[in-house]
C-alpha positions as a Markdown table, in Angstrom:
| # | Residue | x | y | z |
|---|---|---|---|---|
| 1 | Met | 21.8 | 52.7 | 41.7 |
| 2 | Phe | 20.9 | 52.0 | 45.3 |
| 3 | Val | 19.9 | 54.3 | 48.1 |
| 4 | Ala | 19.8 | 53.8 | 51.9 |
| 5 | Val | 18.0 | 55.7 | 54.5 |
| 6 | Met | 19.3 | 56.1 | 58.1 |
| 7 | Gly | 16.5 | 56.9 | 60.6 |
| 8 | Tyr | 12.9 | 56.0 | 60.1 |
| 9 | Gly | 11.3 | 58.8 | 62.1 |
| 10 | Thr | 9.0 | 61.5 | 60.8 |
| 11 | Val | 11.3 | 62.7 | 58.0 |
| 12 | Gly | 12.9 | 59.4 | 57.2 |
| 13 | Ser | 9.5 | 57.6 | 56.8 |
| 14 | Gly | 8.4 | 60.5 | 54.5 |
| 15 | Val | 11.5 | 60.0 | 52.4 |
| 16 | Val | 10.8 | 56.3 | 52.0 |
| 17 | Glu | 7.2 | 56.9 | 51.2 |
| 18 | Leu | 8.1 | 59.5 | 48.5 |
| 19 | Leu | 10.8 | 57.3 | 47.0 |
| 20 | Tyr | 8.1 | 54.7 | 46.3 |
| 21 | Lys | 5.1 | 56.9 | 45.6 |
| 22 | Asn | 6.9 | 59.0 | 42.9 |
| 23 | His | 9.4 | 56.3 | 41.9 |
| 24 | Asp | 9.1 | 56.5 | 38.1 |
| 25 | Ser | 9.4 | 60.3 | 37.9 |
| 26 | Ile | 12.2 | 60.4 | 40.5 |
| 27 | Val | 14.2 | 57.8 | 38.4 |
| 28 | Lys | 13.6 | 59.8 | 35.2 |
| 29 | Arg | 14.8 | 63.1 | 36.8 |
| 30 | Ser | 17.8 | 61.4 | 38.3 |
| 31 | Met | 19.0 | 60.5 | 34.8 |
| 32 | Gln | 19.7 | 57.0 | 36.1 |
| 33 | Asp | 18.4 | 53.7 | 34.8 |
| 34 | Ser | 17.2 | 52.9 | 38.2 |
| 35 | Leu | 17.2 | 54.4 | 41.7 |
| 36 | Glu | 16.1 | 51.8 | 44.3 |
| 37 | Leu | 15.9 | 51.8 | 48.1 |
| 38 | Lys | 18.0 | 49.0 | 49.5 |
| 39 | Tyr | 18.2 | 49.6 | 53.3 |
| 40 | Ile | 16.5 | 51.4 | 56.1 |
| 41 | Leu | 18.6 | 51.7 | 59.2 |
| 42 | Asp | 16.8 | 52.0 | 62.6 |
| 43 | Ile | 17.3 | 50.4 | 66.0 |
| 44 | Arg | 13.5 | 49.9 | 66.3 |
| 45 | Asp | 11.5 | 47.1 | 64.8 |
| 46 | Phe | 8.7 | 47.8 | 62.2 |
| 47 | Pro | 7.2 | 44.3 | 61.5 |
| 48 | Asp | 4.0 | 45.8 | 60.1 |
| 49 | Ser | 5.7 | 48.2 | 57.7 |
| 50 | Pro | 5.3 | 47.5 | 54.0 |
| 51 | Tyr | 9.1 | 48.0 | 53.8 |
| 52 | His | 9.9 | 45.6 | 56.6 |
| 53 | Asp | 12.3 | 43.6 | 54.4 |
| 54 | Lys | 14.5 | 46.7 | 54.0 |
| 55 | Phe | 15.3 | 47.2 | 57.6 |
| 56 | Thr | 18.7 | 46.7 | 59.2 |
| 57 | Lys | 20.2 | 47.6 | 62.6 |
| 58 | Asp | 23.7 | 47.2 | 61.4 |
| 59 | Phe | 25.3 | 50.4 | 60.0 |
| 60 | Asp | 28.2 | 48.4 | 58.6 |
| 61 | Val | 25.9 | 46.7 | 56.2 |
| 62 | Ile | 25.3 | 50.0 | 54.5 |
| 63 | Leu | 28.9 | 51.2 | 54.8 |
| 64 | Asn | 30.4 | 48.1 | 53.2 |
| 65 | Asp | 27.8 | 47.6 | 50.4 |
| 66 | Pro | 29.4 | 48.9 | 47.2 |
| 67 | Glu | 26.0 | 49.1 | 45.5 |
| 68 | Val | 24.8 | 51.8 | 47.8 |
| 69 | Gln | 26.1 | 55.1 | 46.4 |
| 70 | Ile | 23.7 | 57.6 | 48.1 |
| 71 | Val | 22.7 | 57.5 | 51.8 |
| 72 | Val | 20.1 | 59.7 | 53.4 |
| 73 | Glu | 20.7 | 60.7 | 57.1 |
| 74 | Thr | 17.5 | 61.7 | 59.0 |
| 75 | Met | 18.6 | 60.4 | 62.4 |
| 76 | Gly | 19.0 | 63.9 | 64.0 |
| 77 | Gly | 21.6 | 64.9 | 66.6 |
| 78 | Val | 25.3 | 65.0 | 66.1 |
| 79 | Thr | 27.0 | 62.1 | 67.9 |
| 80 | Phe | 26.0 | 59.1 | 65.9 |
| 81 | Ala | 25.1 | 61.0 | 62.8 |
| 82 | Tyr | 28.5 | 62.7 | 62.6 |
| 83 | Asp | 30.3 | 59.4 | 63.0 |
| 84 | Phe | 28.2 | 57.6 | 60.4 |
| 85 | Val | 28.2 | 60.4 | 57.8 |
| 86 | Lys | 31.9 | 60.9 | 58.1 |
| 87 | Lys | 32.6 | 57.2 | 57.5 |
| 88 | Leu | 30.2 | 57.1 | 54.5 |
| 89 | Leu | 31.9 | 60.1 | 52.9 |
| 90 | Leu | 35.3 | 58.6 | 53.4 |
| 91 | Ala | 34.0 | 55.4 | 51.9 |
| 92 | Gly | 33.1 | 57.3 | 48.7 |
| 93 | Lys | 29.3 | 57.5 | 49.2 |
| 94 | Ser | 27.3 | 60.7 | 48.7 |
| 95 | Val | 25.2 | 61.7 | 51.7 |
| 96 | Val | 22.0 | 63.7 | 51.9 |
| 97 | Thr | 20.8 | 65.1 | 55.2 |
| 98 | Ser | 18.1 | 67.1 | 56.8 |
| 99 | Asn | 20.1 | 67.4 | 60.1 |
| 100 | Lys | 20.6 | 71.1 | 60.8 |
| 101 | Glu | 22.5 | 70.5 | 64.0 |
| 102 | Leu | 25.0 | 68.3 | 62.1 |
| 103 | Val | 25.5 | 70.8 | 59.3 |
| 104 | Ala | 25.8 | 73.8 | 61.6 |
| 105 | Ser | 28.4 | 72.2 | 63.8 |
| 106 | Lys | 30.3 | 69.9 | 61.4 |
| 107 | Gly | 29.4 | 71.2 | 57.9 |
| 108 | Tyr | 32.9 | 72.6 | 57.0 |
| 109 | Glu | 34.7 | 69.4 | 57.9 |
| 110 | Leu | 32.1 | 67.1 | 56.1 |
| 111 | Leu | 32.2 | 69.3 | 52.9 |
| 112 | Gln | 36.0 | 69.1 | 52.9 |
| 113 | Ile | 35.8 | 65.3 | 53.1 |
| 114 | Ala | 33.2 | 65.2 | 50.3 |
| 115 | Asn | 35.4 | 67.3 | 48.2 |
| 116 | Glu | 38.5 | 65.1 | 48.7 |
| 117 | Lys | 36.5 | 62.0 | 47.9 |
| 118 | Asn | 34.7 | 63.6 | 44.9 |
| 119 | Val | 31.2 | 62.8 | 46.3 |
| 120 | Asn | 28.4 | 65.0 | 47.4 |
| 121 | Phe | 27.2 | 66.2 | 50.9 |
| 122 | Leu | 23.8 | 67.9 | 50.3 |
| 123 | Phe | 21.5 | 69.4 | 52.9 |
| 124 | Glu | 18.7 | 71.5 | 51.3 |
| 125 | Ala | 16.2 | 70.2 | 53.9 |
| 126 | Ser | 18.3 | 71.4 | 56.8 |
| 127 | Val | 17.2 | 75.0 | 56.8 |
| 128 | Gly | 13.7 | 75.6 | 55.4 |
| 129 | Gly | 12.2 | 72.1 | 55.3 |
| 130 | Gly | 10.2 | 72.2 | 52.0 |
| 131 | Ile | 11.2 | 75.8 | 51.2 |
| 132 | Pro | 13.9 | 75.9 | 48.5 |
| 133 | Ile | 16.7 | 78.1 | 49.8 |
| 134 | Ile | 20.1 | 76.4 | 49.6 |
| 135 | Arg | 20.0 | 76.1 | 45.8 |
| 136 | Pro | 18.6 | 79.6 | 45.2 |
| 137 | Ile | 21.5 | 81.1 | 47.3 |
| 138 | Thr | 24.2 | 79.0 | 45.7 |
| 139 | Gln | 22.8 | 79.1 | 42.1 |
| 140 | Cys | 20.0 | 81.5 | 41.3 |
| 141 | Leu | 21.5 | 84.4 | 43.3 |
| 142 | Ala | 25.1 | 83.6 | 42.6 |
| 143 | Ala | 25.6 | 86.8 | 40.6 |
| 144 | Asn | 24.7 | 88.9 | 43.7 |
| 145 | Glu | 26.7 | 90.1 | 46.6 |
| 146 | Ile | 24.5 | 89.1 | 49.4 |
| 147 | Asp | 24.3 | 91.8 | 52.1 |
| 148 | Glu | 22.0 | 90.3 | 54.6 |
| 149 | Ile | 19.7 | 87.3 | 55.3 |
| 150 | Ala | 16.9 | 87.5 | 57.8 |
| 151 | Gly | 14.0 | 85.3 | 58.4 |
| 152 | Ile | 11.4 | 83.4 | 60.5 |
| 153 | Leu | 13.1 | 80.1 | 60.6 |
| 154 | Asn | 11.2 | 78.2 | 63.3 |
| 155 | Gly | 7.5 | 77.3 | 62.8 |
| 156 | Thr | 6.8 | 76.4 | 66.5 |
| 157 | Thr | 7.8 | 79.9 | 67.8 |
| 158 | Asn | 6.0 | 81.6 | 64.9 |
| 159 | Tyr | 2.8 | 79.6 | 65.8 |
| 160 | Ile | 3.1 | 80.6 | 69.4 |
| 161 | Leu | 3.6 | 84.3 | 68.6 |
| 162 | Thr | 0.7 | 84.2 | 66.1 |
| 163 | Lys | -1.6 | 82.9 | 68.8 |
| 164 | Met | -0.4 | 85.7 | 71.2 |
| 165 | Ile | -1.0 | 88.3 | 68.5 |
| 166 | Thr | -4.3 | 87.2 | 67.1 |
| 167 | Glu | -6.0 | 85.5 | 70.1 |
| 168 | Lys | -4.3 | 87.3 | 73.0 |
| 169 | Ala | -3.1 | 83.9 | 74.4 |
| 170 | Thr | -0.3 | 84.0 | 76.9 |
| 171 | Phe | 3.0 | 82.4 | 76.0 |
| 172 | Glu | 2.3 | 79.5 | 78.3 |
| 173 | Asp | -1.2 | 78.8 | 76.8 |
| 174 | Ala | 0.1 | 79.2 | 73.3 |
| 175 | Leu | 2.9 | 76.8 | 73.9 |
| 176 | Ala | 0.5 | 74.2 | 75.5 |
| 177 | Asn | -1.7 | 74.5 | 72.4 |
| 178 | Ala | 1.3 | 74.0 | 70.1 |
| 179 | Gln | 2.3 | 70.9 | 72.0 |
| 180 | Ala | -1.2 | 69.5 | 71.9 |
| 181 | Leu | -1.2 | 69.9 | 68.1 |
| 182 | Gly | 2.2 | 68.3 | 67.7 |
| 183 | Tyr | 4.0 | 71.5 | 66.6 |
| 184 | Ala | 6.1 | 71.7 | 69.8 |
| 185 | Glu | 8.0 | 68.9 | 71.5 |
| 186 | Lys | 7.4 | 67.9 | 75.1 |
| 187 | Asp | 10.7 | 69.6 | 75.7 |
| 188 | Pro | 10.4 | 72.7 | 73.6 |
| 189 | Thr | 13.8 | 74.2 | 74.5 |
| 190 | Ala | 15.4 | 74.0 | 71.1 |
| 191 | Asp | 12.5 | 75.9 | 69.6 |
| 192 | Val | 11.4 | 78.5 | 72.1 |
| 193 | Asp | 15.0 | 79.3 | 73.3 |
| 194 | Gly | 16.1 | 80.0 | 69.7 |
| 195 | His | 18.6 | 77.1 | 69.2 |
| 196 | Asp | 16.8 | 75.6 | 66.2 |
| 197 | Ala | 16.8 | 79.0 | 64.4 |
| 198 | Cys | 20.4 | 79.6 | 65.4 |
| 199 | Arg | 21.6 | 76.4 | 63.6 |
| 200 | Lys | 19.7 | 77.3 | 60.5 |
| 201 | Ile | 21.0 | 80.9 | 60.3 |
| 202 | Cys | 24.5 | 79.5 | 60.8 |
| 203 | Ile | 24.1 | 77.4 | 57.6 |
| 204 | Leu | 22.7 | 80.3 | 55.6 |
| 205 | Ala | 25.4 | 82.6 | 56.8 |
| 206 | Ala | 28.1 | 80.2 | 55.8 |
| 207 | Leu | 26.6 | 79.8 | 52.3 |
| 208 | Ala | 26.0 | 83.5 | 51.8 |
| 209 | Phe | 29.3 | 84.8 | 53.1 |
| 210 | Gly | 31.7 | 81.9 | 52.6 |
| 211 | Lys | 33.0 | 81.0 | 56.1 |
| 212 | His | 31.7 | 78.5 | 58.6 |
| 213 | Val | 29.7 | 80.0 | 61.5 |
| 214 | Tyr | 29.5 | 78.0 | 64.6 |
| 215 | Pro | 26.4 | 78.2 | 66.8 |
| 216 | Asp | 28.3 | 79.1 | 69.9 |
| 217 | Ser | 29.5 | 82.3 | 68.3 |
| 218 | Val | 25.9 | 83.6 | 67.7 |
| 219 | His | 24.0 | 85.7 | 70.2 |
| 220 | Thr | 20.8 | 83.7 | 70.7 |
| 221 | Glu | 17.6 | 84.7 | 72.5 |
| 222 | Gly | 14.2 | 83.0 | 72.6 |
| 223 | Ile | 10.6 | 84.0 | 73.2 |
| 224 | Arg | 9.9 | 82.8 | 76.7 |
| 225 | Thr | 10.0 | 86.4 | 78.1 |
| 226 | Ile | 7.6 | 87.9 | 75.5 |
| 227 | Thr | 4.4 | 89.0 | 77.2 |
| 228 | Leu | 1.0 | 90.2 | 75.9 |
| 229 | Ala | 2.1 | 93.7 | 77.0 |
| 230 | Asp | 5.0 | 93.5 | 74.5 |
| 231 | Val | 2.6 | 92.3 | 71.8 |
| 232 | Ala | 0.2 | 95.2 | 72.5 |
| 233 | Tyr | 3.1 | 97.8 | 72.4 |
| 234 | Ala | 4.3 | 96.3 | 69.1 |
| 235 | Ala | 0.8 | 96.9 | 67.7 |
| 236 | Ser | 0.9 | 100.5 | 69.0 |
| 237 | Trp | 4.2 | 101.0 | 67.4 |
| 238 | Gly | 2.9 | 99.7 | 64.1 |
| 239 | Gly | 4.0 | 96.1 | 63.8 |
| 240 | Val | 4.3 | 92.6 | 65.3 |
| 241 | Ile | 6.8 | 90.6 | 67.2 |
| 242 | Lys | 8.6 | 87.8 | 65.4 |
| 243 | Leu | 11.6 | 85.6 | 66.3 |
| 244 | Ile | 14.1 | 86.8 | 63.7 |
| 245 | Ala | 17.4 | 85.1 | 62.8 |
| 246 | Ser | 19.7 | 87.4 | 60.8 |
| 247 | Ala | 23.1 | 87.4 | 59.3 |
| 248 | Lys | 24.6 | 90.7 | 58.0 |
| 249 | Lys | 27.8 | 91.4 | 56.1 |
| 250 | Ile | 29.9 | 94.2 | 57.7 |
| 251 | Asn | 32.9 | 93.8 | 55.4 |
| 252 | Asp | 34.9 | 91.0 | 53.7 |
| 253 | Glu | 36.3 | 90.0 | 57.0 |
| 254 | Ser | 33.4 | 90.2 | 59.4 |
| 255 | Ile | 29.7 | 89.6 | 59.8 |
| 256 | Thr | 27.1 | 89.9 | 62.6 |
| 257 | Val | 24.7 | 87.0 | 63.3 |
| 258 | Thr | 21.9 | 87.1 | 65.9 |
| 259 | Val | 18.7 | 85.3 | 66.8 |
| 260 | Gly | 16.0 | 86.9 | 68.9 |
| 261 | Pro | 12.6 | 88.5 | 69.1 |
| 262 | Ala | 12.2 | 91.6 | 67.1 |
| 263 | Phe | 9.6 | 94.3 | 66.2 |
| 264 | Val | 8.7 | 93.9 | 62.5 |
| 265 | Ala | 6.7 | 96.7 | 60.8 |
| 266 | Lys | 3.3 | 95.8 | 59.4 |
| 267 | His | 4.4 | 96.7 | 55.8 |
| 268 | Ser | 7.3 | 94.2 | 56.0 |
| 269 | Gln | 6.9 | 91.0 | 54.0 |
| 270 | Leu | 7.8 | 89.1 | 57.2 |
| 271 | Ala | 5.1 | 90.6 | 59.3 |
| 272 | Gly | 2.3 | 88.6 | 57.6 |
| 273 | Val | 4.0 | 85.2 | 58.0 |
| 274 | Asp | 1.8 | 83.4 | 60.5 |
| 275 | Asp | 1.2 | 80.1 | 62.2 |
| 276 | Val | 3.8 | 77.4 | 61.4 |
| 277 | Phe | 5.0 | 79.0 | 58.2 |
| 278 | Asn | 8.5 | 80.2 | 57.7 |
| 279 | Ala | 10.0 | 83.0 | 55.5 |
| 280 | Ile | 13.5 | 83.8 | 54.5 |
| 281 | Leu | 14.5 | 87.3 | 53.2 |
| 282 | Val | 17.7 | 87.5 | 51.1 |
| 283 | Arg | 19.0 | 91.0 | 50.4 |
| 284 | Gly | 21.2 | 91.1 | 47.4 |
| 285 | Asp | 22.9 | 94.1 | 45.7 |
| 286 | Ala | 21.3 | 93.3 | 42.3 |
| 287 | Thr | 18.0 | 91.8 | 43.3 |
| 288 | Gly | 17.1 | 93.8 | 46.4 |
| 289 | Asp | 14.9 | 91.9 | 48.8 |
| 290 | Val | 13.8 | 88.4 | 47.7 |
| 291 | Val | 11.6 | 86.4 | 50.1 |
| 292 | Phe | 11.2 | 82.6 | 50.2 |
| 293 | Tyr | 8.0 | 81.4 | 51.9 |
| 294 | Gly | 6.4 | 78.1 | 52.9 |
| 295 | Lys | 6.2 | 75.4 | 55.5 |
| 296 | Gly | 9.5 | 75.1 | 57.2 |
| 297 | Ala | 9.0 | 71.6 | 58.6 |
| 298 | Gly | 6.6 | 68.7 | 58.4 |
| 299 | Lys | 7.0 | 65.1 | 57.2 |
| 300 | Met | 6.3 | 65.5 | 53.4 |
| 301 | Pro | 7.6 | 69.0 | 52.8 |
| 302 | Thr | 10.9 | 68.1 | 54.4 |
| 303 | Ala | 11.0 | 64.7 | 52.6 |
| 304 | Ser | 10.4 | 66.6 | 49.3 |
| 305 | Ala | 13.6 | 68.6 | 49.8 |
| 306 | Val | 15.6 | 65.5 | 50.9 |
| 307 | Val | 14.5 | 63.5 | 47.8 |
| 308 | Ala | 15.3 | 66.5 | 45.6 |
| 309 | Asp | 18.9 | 66.3 | 47.0 |
| 310 | Val | 18.9 | 62.5 | 46.3 |
| 311 | Ile | 18.0 | 63.2 | 42.7 |
| 312 | Asp | 20.7 | 65.9 | 42.5 |
| 313 | Ala | 23.3 | 63.5 | 44.0 |
| 314 | Ala | 22.3 | 60.8 | 41.5 |
| 315 | Lys | 22.7 | 63.3 | 38.6 |
| 316 | His | 26.2 | 64.2 | 39.9 |
| 317 | Thr | 27.7 | 60.8 | 40.5 |
| 318 | Leu | 30.6 | 61.4 | 38.1 |
| 319 | Lys | 31.2 | 65.0 | 39.1 |
| 320 | Lys | 30.9 | 66.7 | 42.5 |
| 321 | Lys | 28.5 | 69.7 | 43.0 |
| 322 | Asn | 30.9 | 72.6 | 43.6 |
| 323 | Phe | 29.7 | 74.5 | 46.7 |
| 324 | Gly | 30.7 | 75.0 | 50.2 |
| 325 | Trp | 32.6 | 77.4 | 52.4 |
| 326 | Asp | 35.9 | 78.0 | 54.2 |
| 327 | Asp | 36.6 | 77.5 | 57.9 |
| 328 | Thr | 35.9 | 80.4 | 60.2 |
| 329 | Gln | 38.6 | 82.9 | 61.4 |
| 330 | Glu | 39.1 | 84.7 | 64.7 |
| 331 | Asn | 36.7 | 87.5 | 65.3 |
| 332 | Tyr | 34.8 | 86.7 | 62.1 |
| 333 | Val | 31.4 | 87.0 | 63.9 |
| 334 | Val | 31.5 | 90.3 | 65.7 |
| 335 | Asp | 29.7 | 91.2 | 68.9 |
| 336 | Tyr | 26.1 | 92.2 | 68.0 |
| 337 | Lys | 26.3 | 95.0 | 70.6 |
| 338 | Thr | 28.6 | 97.0 | 68.3 |
| 339 | Gln | 25.9 | 97.2 | 65.6 |
| 340 | Pro | 23.3 | 99.9 | 65.4 |
| 341 | Ser | 19.6 | 99.3 | 66.0 |
| 342 | Ala | 16.6 | 101.0 | 67.4 |
| 343 | Leu | 15.3 | 99.3 | 70.6 |
| 344 | Tyr | 11.9 | 98.9 | 72.2 |
| 345 | Val | 12.0 | 99.2 | 75.9 |
| 346 | Arg | 9.3 | 98.4 | 78.5 |
| 347 | Gly | 9.7 | 98.8 | 82.3 |
| 348 | Ile | 8.4 | 100.2 | 85.5 |
| 349 | Thr | 8.9 | 103.6 | 87.2 |
| 350 | Ala | 7.2 | 105.7 | 89.8 |
| 351 | Asn | 7.9 | 108.9 | 87.8 |
| 352 | Lys | 7.3 | 108.6 | 84.0 |
| 353 | Asn | 8.0 | 112.2 | 83.2 |
| 354 | Ser | 11.4 | 112.1 | 84.9 |
| 355 | Val | 12.4 | 108.9 | 83.2 |
| 356 | Ile | 11.3 | 110.2 | 79.7 |
| 357 | Lys | 13.3 | 113.3 | 80.3 |
| 358 | Ala | 16.4 | 111.3 | 81.3 |
| 359 | Ala | 15.9 | 109.0 | 78.4 |
| 360 | Asn | 15.8 | 111.9 | 75.9 |
| 361 | Glu | 19.0 | 113.2 | 77.3 |
| 362 | Ala | 20.7 | 109.9 | 77.4 |
| 363 | Val | 19.8 | 108.3 | 74.0 |
| 364 | Gly | 18.1 | 111.1 | 72.1 |
| 365 | Ala | 14.4 | 111.8 | 71.6 |
| 366 | Val | 12.4 | 108.6 | 72.4 |
| 367 | Arg | 8.9 | 107.7 | 71.1 |
| 368 | Val | 6.6 | 106.9 | 74.0 |
| 369 | Leu | 4.1 | 104.0 | 73.3 |
| 370 | Thr | 0.7 | 103.4 | 74.9 |
| 371 | Arg | -1.6 | 100.4 | 75.3 |
| 372 | Glu | -5.0 | 99.9 | 76.9 |
| 373 | Asn | -5.2 | 99.0 | 80.5 |
| 374 | Ala | -1.5 | 99.5 | 81.1 |
| 375 | Pro | -0.5 | 99.7 | 84.8 |
| 376 | Ala | 0.1 | 103.2 | 86.1 |
| 377 | Asp | 3.8 | 102.5 | 86.7 |
| 378 | Glu | 4.5 | 101.0 | 83.3 |
| 379 | Leu | 6.4 | 102.9 | 80.7 |
| 380 | Ala | 7.3 | 101.8 | 77.1 |
| 381 | Phe | 9.3 | 103.7 | 74.5 |
| 382 | Val | 11.3 | 103.3 | 71.3 |
| 383 | Thr | 14.8 | 104.7 | 70.8 |
| 384 | Asn | 16.5 | 106.0 | 67.7 |
| 385 | Pro | 19.1 | 103.7 | 66.1 |
| 386 | Ala | 22.5 | 103.5 | 67.9 |
| 387 | Pro | 25.0 | 100.8 | 68.8 |
| 388 | Ile | 23.0 | 98.3 | 70.8 |
| 389 | Gly | 25.5 | 98.0 | 73.6 |
| 390 | Asp | 25.6 | 101.7 | 74.2 |
| 391 | Leu | 21.8 | 101.9 | 74.3 |
| 392 | Gln | 21.6 | 99.0 | 76.7 |
| 393 | Glu | 24.1 | 100.6 | 79.1 |
| 394 | Lys | 22.2 | 103.9 | 79.0 |
| 395 | Ile | 18.8 | 102.3 | 79.5 |
| 396 | Ala | 20.2 | 100.3 | 82.5 |
| 397 | Ser | 21.4 | 103.5 | 84.1 |
| 398 | Leu | 18.2 | 105.5 | 83.8 |
| 399 | Pro | 17.4 | 106.6 | 87.4 |
| 400 | Gly | 14.2 | 105.3 | 88.9 |
| 401 | Phe | 13.5 | 102.9 | 85.9 |
| 402 | Thr | 13.7 | 99.1 | 85.8 |
| 403 | Ala | 13.6 | 97.7 | 82.3 |
| 404 | Gln | 11.6 | 94.4 | 82.0 |
| 405 | Ser | 11.8 | 94.0 | 78.2 |
| 406 | Val | 14.3 | 95.2 | 75.6 |
| 407 | Ile | 13.6 | 94.1 | 72.0 |
| 408 | Arg | 15.4 | 95.0 | 68.7 |
| 409 | Ile | 13.6 | 96.8 | 65.9 |
| 410 | Thr | 14.2 | 95.6 | 62.4 |
| 411 | Asp | 14.5 | 97.7 | 59.2 |
| 412 | Tyr | 12.9 | 95.2 | 56.7 |
């Protein structure tokens, strides 16, 4: 059996390296007589690579070769990846991908094609990198009704927040440090604005609840506006700030999905997840809370998950792995503002006592927070749980108070 790899970047090169390094054990676990790399597709030249004889710039060479039965897509993006993967599936080849953007936007369609052609479309590496999560949800936790999934799904933002919490670095300094270490791209938008985490929670929500969730239906916030004042108030409250992506079942016909900064209590299993590590909490009706933890990105951890899917695809060449989801429906993802949550609020006012009294009357008794060296006109408090939209409207209408930060408070 032959394999091709499309894209020789960080993850793709790791896949190739692993296919050679652990060749014998991979073949044995695949239950095939052989499992060999035949092509590497990339528009660049790699004359000094030990695999230089495998490279091609022509996608059709892979598409039209009947010996290639499994293709790994690690190109990234949607435009070319979608076109190539769709053609490969239609041609009866199984595809393994680490491309979260592709799965989040086109997963339903591609799974349908794979089903019709009796081949596999596998994407374990698209969510947690080296953290096993797709198989556990679809197999190990299959007896559960999953009520909620929540997690730290982006290592870059978690690294930045960790530096802000432990070293009192500003967001700007922590981001610069992350870029210097290679954790953040030159353009960090996908990470710090929450888009990366959004794509991942869309995939997890689709797997857990059975319908496709498109990224544009998810309320998404990043961490650019988080300040050291917010970090200090989180500590005063009894926790830390994390970028949390969550999907929660409301009933059989609707869910809520959000991405944004949140207060997480120190006793939570998510609170101690630091630096570039990720953690995914799955709340099942039989198991309770189960947490999956590890490096959510990186060359070899992600390559490990990709190659595991290659092995799985090789083992299922004569029968398709039966998993996937239905297409979405209107109003399936409900407005997050209708859901209850406590909120942390920080703002400025010339009359704290008057604002506290007004807040107590508007939203119920609030808990006032303190921090060292706070400006005289700064006020921070925590509300009781209520529909988020109602709380936001009442906070915005408090006389003499300008809110500068409003952050959700979690219950896990």
